[in-house]
TORNU-737577 format. One record per residue: residue in one letter; x negated, y, z of N, C-alpha, C, O in turn. Coordinates in Angstrom, 3 decimals. Layout:
BEGIN
{"a" {X Y Z} {X Y Z} {X Y Z} {X Y Z}},
...
This chain:
BEGIN
{"x" {17.533 21.528 26.946} {16.166 21.089 26.527} {15.989 20.164 24.945} {16.806 19.254 24.802}},
{"x" {15.314 20.308 24.190} {15.774 19.727 22.705} {14.414 19.127 22.763} {13.319 19.639 22.999}},
{"x" {14.931 17.361 22.362} {13.573 17.243 21.628} {13.742 15.542 20.282} {14.861 15.135 19.972}},
{"x" {13.064 15.187 19.994} {13.068 13.960 18.632} {12.394 12.799 18.711} {11.368 12.724 19.387}},
{"x" {12.885 11.757 18.034} {12.417 10.846 17.856} {12.905 9.690 17.214} {14.112 9.615 17.447}},
{"x" {12.461 8.619 16.409} {13.002 8.382 15.217} {13.507 6.997 15.623} {12.779 6.325 16.354}},
{"x" {14.776 6.465 15.189} {15.603 5.307 15.439} {16.016 4.597 13.939} {16.420 4.921 12.823}},
{"x" {15.575 3.255 14.818} {16.197 2.827 13.088} {18.213 2.395 13.140} {18.916 2.348 14.148}},
{"x" {18.611 2.164 11.761} {20.075 1.921 11.946} {20.066 0.398 11.864} {19.130 -0.194 11.327}},
{"x" {20.797 -0.043 12.238} {21.858 -1.456 12.219} {22.605 -1.686 11.949} {23.320 -1.594 12.947}},
{"x" {23.590 -2.235 10.594} {24.757 -2.920 10.012} {25.642 -4.068 12.066} {25.119 -4.490 13.098}},
{"x" {26.781 -4.031 11.621} {27.314 -5.045 12.581} {26.467 -6.380 12.867} {26.395 -7.044 13.901}},
{"x" {25.660 -6.616 11.229} {25.293 -8.122 11.824} {23.716 -8.180 12.438} {22.985 -9.128 12.725}},
{"x" {23.554 -6.801 12.497} {22.034 -6.806 13.135} {20.778 -6.452 11.806} {19.625 -6.851 11.970}},
{"x" {21.001 -6.018 11.093} {20.989 -6.069 9.974} {19.838 -4.384 9.653} {20.210 -3.246 9.938}},
{"x" {18.852 -4.650 9.196} {18.739 -2.693 9.139} {19.073 -2.474 7.853} {19.139 -3.163 6.835}},
{"x" {19.396 -0.612 8.331} {20.159 -0.131 7.244} {19.078 0.992 6.520} {18.745 1.106 5.340}},
{"x" {18.660 1.798 7.777} {17.941 2.912 6.952} {16.914 3.547 8.449} {17.046 2.826 9.438}},
{"x" {16.261 4.395 8.581} {15.059 5.118 9.497} {15.433 6.232 9.376} {15.229 6.725 8.266}},
{"x" {16.372 7.414 10.796} {16.362 8.435 10.966} {16.180 8.475 11.650} {15.955 7.682 12.564}},
{"x" {16.209 10.352 11.391} {15.711 11.252 13.100} {16.617 11.673 13.289} {17.432 12.197 12.531}},
{"x" {16.619 11.424 14.883} {17.465 11.607 16.156} {17.036 12.771 16.487} {15.806 12.788 16.520}},
{"x" {17.637 13.994 16.811} {17.951 15.321 18.023} {18.423 15.185 18.629} {19.577 14.809 18.426}},
{"x" {17.767 15.438 20.330} {18.407 15.308 21.262} {18.572 16.835 21.901} {17.690 17.685 21.777}},
{"x" {19.452 16.995 22.395} {19.644 18.298 22.673} {21.053 18.891 23.794} {22.110 18.272 23.676}},
{"x" {21.001 20.056 24.820} {21.277 20.331 25.781} {22.634 21.237 24.958} {22.488 22.037 24.034}},
{"x" {23.627 20.928 25.455} {25.570 21.550 25.418} {26.041 21.734 26.055} {26.351 20.895 26.901}},
{"x" {26.553 23.410 26.097} {27.590 22.941 27.075} {29.152 22.847 26.542} {29.547 23.582 25.636}},
{"x" {30.070 21.799 27.237} {31.438 22.132 26.950} {32.220 22.505 27.980} {32.095 23.236 28.962}},
{"x" {33.188 21.715 27.442} {34.544 22.968 27.627} {34.841 23.519 29.041} {35.099 24.705 29.249}},
{"x" {34.785 22.598 29.962} {33.869 22.337 31.200} {33.123 22.913 32.116} {33.095 22.851 33.345}},
{"x" {31.967 24.013 30.583} {31.085 24.417 31.413} {30.068 23.720 31.826} {29.215 24.307 32.492}},
{"x" {29.932 22.476 31.567} {29.074 21.350 32.072} {27.647 20.748 31.021} {27.473 19.748 30.325}},
{"x" {27.176 21.440 31.220} {25.769 20.487 30.087} {25.434 19.125 29.803} {24.905 18.403 30.649}},
{"x" {25.678 18.803 28.821} {25.573 16.856 28.663} {24.549 17.651 27.238} {24.542 18.683 26.568}},
{"x" {23.778 16.361 27.380} {23.191 15.991 26.226} {23.621 15.043 25.117} {23.986 13.870 25.189}},
{"x" {23.402 16.343 23.439} {24.457 15.164 22.362} {23.498 15.090 21.790} {22.723 16.033 21.631}},
{"x" {23.279 13.472 21.176} {22.357 13.167 20.044} {23.028 14.092 18.506} {24.127 14.616 18.329}},
{"x" {21.638 13.968 17.460} {22.175 14.509 16.608} {21.705 13.612 15.576} {20.482 13.748 15.552}},
{"x" {21.953 13.025 14.979} {21.690 12.392 13.561} {21.151 13.260 12.426} {22.056 13.886 11.874}},
{"x" {19.780 13.503 11.857} {19.661 14.520 10.973} {20.218 13.619 9.434} {20.535 12.430 9.394}},
{"x" {20.210 14.364 8.545} {20.661 13.871 7.374} {21.271 12.102 7.086} {20.950 11.172 6.346}},
{"x" {22.068 12.297 7.912} {22.353 10.264 8.194} {23.937 10.839 9.077} {24.078 11.731 9.914}},
{"x" {25.105 9.745 8.359} {25.777 9.561 9.231} {26.154 8.267 9.097} {26.438 7.729 8.027}},
{"x" {26.165 7.594 10.519} {27.027 6.199 11.023} {28.557 6.254 10.101} {29.650 6.816 10.019}},
{"x" {27.454 4.942 9.361} {29.182 3.973 9.025} {29.886 2.949 10.095} {29.256 2.522 11.062}},
{"x" {31.385 2.561 9.810} {31.597 1.870 11.218} {30.998 0.451 11.492} {31.112 -0.422 10.632}},
{"x" {30.499 0.260 12.421} {29.890 -0.605 12.637} {28.275 -0.473 12.825} {27.449 -1.346 13.091}},
{"x" {28.159 0.547 12.655} {26.486 1.346 12.441} {26.580 1.280 14.168} {27.480 1.212 15.004}},
{"x" {25.113 1.344 14.161} {23.929 1.772 15.054} {23.373 1.849 15.715} {23.651 0.885 16.428}},
{"x" {22.200 2.644 16.396} {21.189 2.787 16.334} {20.028 1.887 17.486} {20.158 1.220 18.512}},
{"x" {19.055 2.271 16.738} {17.847 1.468 17.993} {16.953 1.834 17.715} {16.471 2.133 16.622}},
{"x" {16.381 1.876 19.331} {14.876 2.706 19.493} {13.882 1.396 19.074} {13.274 0.661 19.852}},
{"x" {13.909 1.347 17.744} {12.651 0.753 17.137} {12.344 0.909 15.820} {13.075 0.638 14.868}},
{"x" {11.206 1.369 15.792} {10.573 1.401 14.453} {10.971 0.533 13.491} {11.360 -0.589 13.813}},
{"x" {10.924 0.953 12.125} {12.302 -0.025 11.291} {11.180 -1.186 11.194} {9.974 -0.968 11.314}},
{"x" {11.816 -2.572 10.935} {10.983 -3.890 10.329} {9.909 -4.154 9.319} {10.139 -3.825 8.155}},
{"x" {8.456 -4.858 9.705} {7.951 -4.558 8.364} {7.719 -5.221 7.291} {6.638 -5.809 7.330}},
{"x" {8.418 -5.382 6.175} {8.949 -6.112 5.300} {7.604 -6.799 4.675} {6.541 -6.224 4.440}},
{"x" {7.850 -7.866 4.513} {6.669 -8.982 3.210} {6.768 -8.225 2.035} {7.660 -8.112 1.194}},
{"x" {5.197 -7.531 2.215} {5.120 -7.782 0.385} {4.761 -8.916 -0.229} {5.221 -8.592 -1.324}},
{"x" {4.550 -9.421 -0.319} {3.583 -10.725 -1.052} {3.581 -12.308 -0.112} {3.688 -12.306 1.115}},
{"x" {3.434 -13.658 -0.970} {2.599 -14.536 0.054} {1.773 -14.191 0.179} {1.006 -13.534 -0.525}},
{"x" {1.729 -14.828 1.786} {-0.003 -14.392 2.357} {0.375 -13.228 3.261} {-0.363 -13.096 4.238}},
{"x" {1.499 -12.244 3.121} {1.278 -11.396 4.153} {2.134 -10.973 4.803} {3.223 -10.970 4.227}},
{"x" {2.125 -10.535 5.952} {2.788 -10.605 7.124} {3.703 -10.181 6.637} {3.889 -10.045 5.428}},
{"x" {5.035 -9.666 8.267} {6.023 -9.275 7.589} {7.545 -10.072 7.541} {7.491 -11.256 7.208}},
{"x" {8.618 -9.619 7.787} {9.898 -10.275 7.776} {10.582 -10.306 5.973} {10.888 -9.299 5.335}},
{"x" {10.673 -11.654 5.513} {11.757 -11.599 4.685} {13.579 -10.968 4.798} {13.874 -10.111 3.964}},
{"x" {14.340 -11.270 5.485} {15.384 -11.041 6.367} {15.177 -10.897 7.752} {15.299 -11.855 8.516}},
{"x" {14.788 -9.454 8.232} {14.987 -9.450 9.470} {16.458 -9.162 9.624} {17.359 -8.875 8.836}},
{"x" {16.357 -9.375 11.163} {17.326 -9.306 12.045} {17.234 -8.905 13.400} {16.627 -9.687 14.131}},
{"x" {17.780 -7.673 14.010} {17.724 -7.775 15.549} {18.214 -8.016 16.460} {19.409 -7.723 16.502}},
{"x" {17.764 -8.493 17.351} {18.381 -9.670 18.438} {18.632 -9.132 19.179} {19.607 -9.677 19.696}},
{"x" {18.329 -8.105 19.788} {18.439 -7.267 20.544} {17.639 -6.339 21.301} {17.902 -5.277 21.866}},
{"x" {16.859 -6.848 21.197} {15.184 -6.465 21.881} {13.959 -6.359 20.689} {13.133 -5.446 20.685}},
{"x" {13.991 -7.279 19.846} {13.310 -6.832 18.628} {14.053 -7.311 16.818} {15.135 -7.509 16.265}},
{"x" {12.632 -7.292 16.542} {13.156 -7.765 15.035} {12.859 -9.139 14.895} {11.806 -9.528 15.401}},
{"x" {13.811 -10.210 14.119} {13.579 -11.693 14.572} {13.878 -11.955 12.623} {14.545 -11.323 11.805}},
{"x" {13.008 -13.183 12.522} {13.372 -13.299 11.330} {14.633 -14.538 10.656} {14.745 -15.652 11.169}},
{"x" {15.392 -14.136 9.597} {16.477 -15.076 9.506} {16.406 -16.032 8.389} {17.436 -16.673 8.181}},
{"x" {15.393 -16.254 7.631} {15.681 -16.550 6.897} {14.756 -18.012 6.879} {13.625 -17.899 7.352}},
{"x" {15.069 -19.077 6.480} {15.019 -20.225 6.557} {13.257 -20.575 5.813} {12.695 -19.812 5.027}},
{"x" {12.776 -21.679 6.242} {11.504 -22.231 6.192} {11.386 -22.419 4.237} {10.450 -22.277 3.450}},
{"x" {12.746 -22.771 4.080} {12.501 -23.200 2.175} {13.230 -22.278 1.637} {13.542 -22.455 0.460}},
{"x" {13.658 -21.171 2.258} {14.258 -19.802 1.802} {12.889 -18.647 1.544} {12.747 -17.715 0.752}},
{"x" {12.099 -19.164 2.508} {10.255 -18.092 2.772} {9.788 -19.192 2.010} {8.753 -18.629 1.653}},
{"x" {9.708 -20.404 1.425} {8.961 -20.421 0.760} {9.397 -19.994 -0.710} {8.542 -19.490 -1.439}},
{"x" {10.472 -20.145 -1.090} {10.998 -19.943 -2.233} {11.179 -18.008 -2.555} {11.880 -17.532 -3.448}},
{"x" {10.752 -17.598 -2.047} {10.927 -16.085 -2.046} {8.866 -15.833 -2.129} {8.385 -14.859 -2.708}},
{"x" {7.842 -17.092 -1.324} {6.876 -16.509 -1.602} {6.429 -16.970 -2.769} {5.518 -16.317 -3.280}},
{"x" {6.973 -18.299 -3.564} {6.909 -18.529 -4.969} {7.092 -17.616 -6.112} {6.488 -17.361 -7.154}},
{"x" {8.523 -17.091 -5.306} {8.863 -15.365 -6.310} {7.658 -14.510 -6.916} {7.315 -14.164 -8.046}},
{"x" {6.980 -14.265 -5.059} {5.835 -13.005 -4.993} {4.220 -13.342 -4.667} {3.349 -13.068 -3.841}},
{"x" {4.426 -14.124 -5.889} {2.540 -14.556 -5.407} {1.779 -13.724 -4.909} {2.357 -12.639 -4.963}},
{"x" {0.436 -13.581 -4.281} {-0.046 -13.161 -4.123} {-0.967 -12.338 -5.155} {-1.384 -12.889 -6.174}},
{"x" {-1.339 -10.690 -4.784} {-2.603 -10.318 -5.769} {-3.757 -10.812 -6.042} {-4.561 -11.278 -5.234}},
{"x" {-3.907 -10.684 -7.637} {-5.460 -11.242 -7.369} {-6.772 -10.696 -6.738} {-6.846 -9.472 -6.626}},
{"x" {-7.487 -11.214 -6.446} {-8.107 -10.157 -5.360} {-9.566 -9.880 -6.628} {-9.998 -10.626 -7.507}},
{"x" {-9.829 -9.013 -6.358} {-10.646 -7.952 -7.110} {-11.699 -8.098 -6.561} {-11.873 -7.855 -5.367}},
{"x" {-12.827 -8.640 -7.572} {-14.081 -8.430 -6.525} {-14.711 -7.579 -6.056} {-14.814 -6.648 -6.855}},
{"x" {-15.343 -7.355 -4.891} {-15.654 -6.183 -3.638} {-17.121 -5.895 -4.738} {-17.762 -6.781 -5.303}},
{"x" {-17.432 -4.057 -4.824} {-18.098 -3.554 -5.223} {-19.616 -3.289 -4.819} {-19.877 -3.009 -3.649}},
{"x" {-20.555 -3.370 -5.721} {-21.627 -3.681 -5.760} {-22.141 -3.372 -4.820} {-21.683 -2.287 -4.462}},
{"x" {-23.271 -3.915 -3.825} {-24.355 -3.555 -2.871} {-25.176 -2.427 -3.813} {-25.346 -2.599 -5.020}},
{"x" {-25.664 -1.239 -3.073} {-26.328 -0.621 -3.041} {-27.654 -1.558 -4.022} {-27.943 -1.630 -5.216}},
{"x" {-28.063 -2.020 -3.046} {-29.418 -3.517 -3.872} {-29.108 -3.831 -4.881} {-29.907 -3.860 -5.817}},
{"x" {-27.425 -4.271 -5.030} {-27.724 -4.750 -6.490} {-27.329 -3.751 -7.733} {-27.262 -3.963 -8.944}},
{"x" {-27.063 -2.413 -6.836} {-27.118 -1.204 -8.615} {-27.982 -0.437 -8.870} {-28.128 0.165 -9.933}},
{"x" {-29.100 -0.342 -7.260} {-30.564 -0.274 -7.931} {-31.378 -1.433 -8.822} {-32.234 -0.978 -9.580}},
{"x" {-31.203 -2.854 -8.808} {-31.552 -3.765 -9.690} {-30.958 -3.600 -10.904} {-31.664 -3.534 -11.910}},
{"x" {-29.234 -3.488 -11.003} {-29.478 -2.600 -12.142} {-29.701 -2.346 -13.197} {-29.854 -2.697 -14.367}},
{"x" {-29.674 -1.208 -12.075} {-30.523 0.219 -13.138} {-31.257 -0.049 -13.245} {-31.479 0.518 -14.315}},
{"x" {-32.317 -0.692 -12.994} {-33.889 -0.767 -12.941} {-34.007 -2.324 -14.561} {-34.644 -2.341 -15.614}},
{"x" {-33.469 -2.887 -14.202} {-33.068 -3.525 -15.960} {-32.310 -2.872 -16.751} {-32.347 -3.259 -17.919}},
{"x" {-31.543 -1.898 -16.488} {-30.800 -1.128 -17.577} {-31.832 -0.153 -18.152} {-31.948 0.071 -19.356}},
{"x" {-32.509 0.359 -17.267} {-33.736 1.402 -17.900} {-35.164 0.399 -18.562} {-35.830 0.773 -19.527}},
{"x" {-35.375 -0.701 -17.917} {-36.263 -1.681 -18.919} {-35.736 -1.436 -20.053} {-36.203 -0.492 -20.690}},
{"x" {-34.849 -2.054 -20.504} {-33.785 -2.453 -21.734} {-33.599 -1.019 -22.772} {-33.708 -1.064 -23.997}},
{"x" {-33.395 -0.174 -22.233} {-33.460 1.521 -22.384} {-35.357 1.797 -23.808} {-35.908 2.087 -24.870}},
{"x" {-35.325 1.361 -22.452} {-37.322 1.990 -22.536} {-37.655 0.762 -24.227} {-37.637 1.040 -25.426}},
{"x" {-37.844 -0.179 -23.697} {-37.935 -1.312 -24.551} {-37.122 -1.068 -26.118} {-37.571 -1.246 -27.250}},
{"x" {-35.894 -0.639 -25.717} {-35.340 -0.353 -27.226} {-35.908 0.780 -27.908} {-36.231 0.737 -29.096}},
{"x" {-36.039 1.835 -27.141} {-36.437 3.184 -27.460} {-38.025 2.917 -27.913} {-38.221 3.737 -28.811}},
{"x" {-39.633 1.900 -27.635} {-39.907 1.498 -27.880} {-40.372 0.990 -29.183} {-41.271 1.311 -29.960}},
{"x" {-39.127 -0.235 -29.147} {-39.191 -0.646 -30.885} {-38.607 0.191 -31.922} {-38.974 0.080 -33.091}},
{"x" {-37.493 1.234 -31.464} {-37.379 2.358 -32.905} {-38.338 2.772 -33.419} {-38.621 2.694 -34.614}},
{"x" {-39.489 3.695 -31.811} {-40.048 4.110 -32.122} {-41.280 3.364 -33.721} {-41.343 3.669 -34.912}},
{"x" {-42.137 2.197 -32.743} {-42.248 1.217 -33.696} {-42.255 1.705 -35.052} {-43.077 2.268 -35.775}},
{"x" {-39.943 0.920 -35.258} {-39.933 0.923 -37.004} {-39.889 1.902 -37.618} {-40.099 1.873 -38.830}},
{"x" {-39.542 3.295 -36.828} {-39.897 4.873 -37.238} {-41.307 4.737 -38.032} {-41.256 5.172 -39.183}},
{"x" {-42.631 4.179 -37.593} {-44.112 4.508 -38.211} {-43.846 3.600 -39.167} {-43.948 3.909 -40.354}},
{"x" {-43.345 1.952 -38.637} {-43.729 1.479 -40.188} {-43.165 2.030 -41.528} {-43.734 2.054 -42.619}},
{"x" {-41.670 2.556 -41.139} {-41.351 3.431 -42.287} {-41.990 4.081 -42.749} {-41.943 4.176 -43.975}},
{"x" {-43.003 4.935 -41.915} {-43.460 5.911 -42.781} {-45.010 5.860 -43.174} {-45.705 6.751 -43.665}},
{"x" {-45.377 4.425 -42.776} {-46.759 3.977 -43.071} {-46.154 3.576 -44.476} {-46.677 4.007 -45.504}},
{"x" {-44.845 2.596 -44.521} {-44.757 2.075 -46.237} {-44.325 2.980 -47.002} {-44.125 2.567 -48.144}},
{"x" {-43.969 4.665 -46.742} {-43.515 5.556 -47.562} {-44.777 6.019 -47.674} {-44.889 6.184 -48.889}},
{"x" {-45.820 6.339 -47.163} {-46.763 6.525 -47.654} {-47.684 6.248 -49.086} {-48.231 6.739 -50.074}},
{"x" {-47.350 4.995 -48.279} {-48.240 3.945 -49.219} {-47.818 3.770 -50.642} {-48.581 3.644 -51.599}},
{"x" {-45.936 3.781 -50.681} {-45.179 4.047 -51.847} {-45.515 4.775 -52.836} {-45.498 4.505 -54.037}},
{"x" {-46.078 6.485 -51.857} {-45.722 7.713 -52.814} {-47.317 7.918 -52.953} {-47.681 8.830 -53.695}},
{"x" {-48.240 7.188 -52.337} {-49.738 7.735 -52.664} {-49.663 6.850 -53.676} {-50.338 5.843 -53.461}},
{"x" {-49.044 6.861 -54.773} {-49.911 6.147 -55.866} {-49.483 6.823 -57.333} {-50.020 6.437 -58.371}},
């Protein structure tokens, strides 16, 4: 039987190294016994590294976000190893991004559209009036 799962690789200190796909399948050994064999795809464990059946740690992206700065596997879960002053220094170096204003609501967009249409209509009427004035002036100048 063949199965697949994802595991985290940690080093000897318990620090996260990478995330891998592990396939488990049955294999017959030289004594004609069936045994379960794990095969790590596209990665070879180095000295001191081991698999843990866990998702990778969620890394903090910027100040104010959740996650780890310096995670370590404590045997059952990810734990933060950075001290409070290290976290403060990291957050200073990685400020939160500016919050962009949220998009306008449909009501706001409809109001803005109404205003723009009124402005366009007024500009068109003004342009028509100026054209009429120029035409009238031209008739008086060339009528003499």
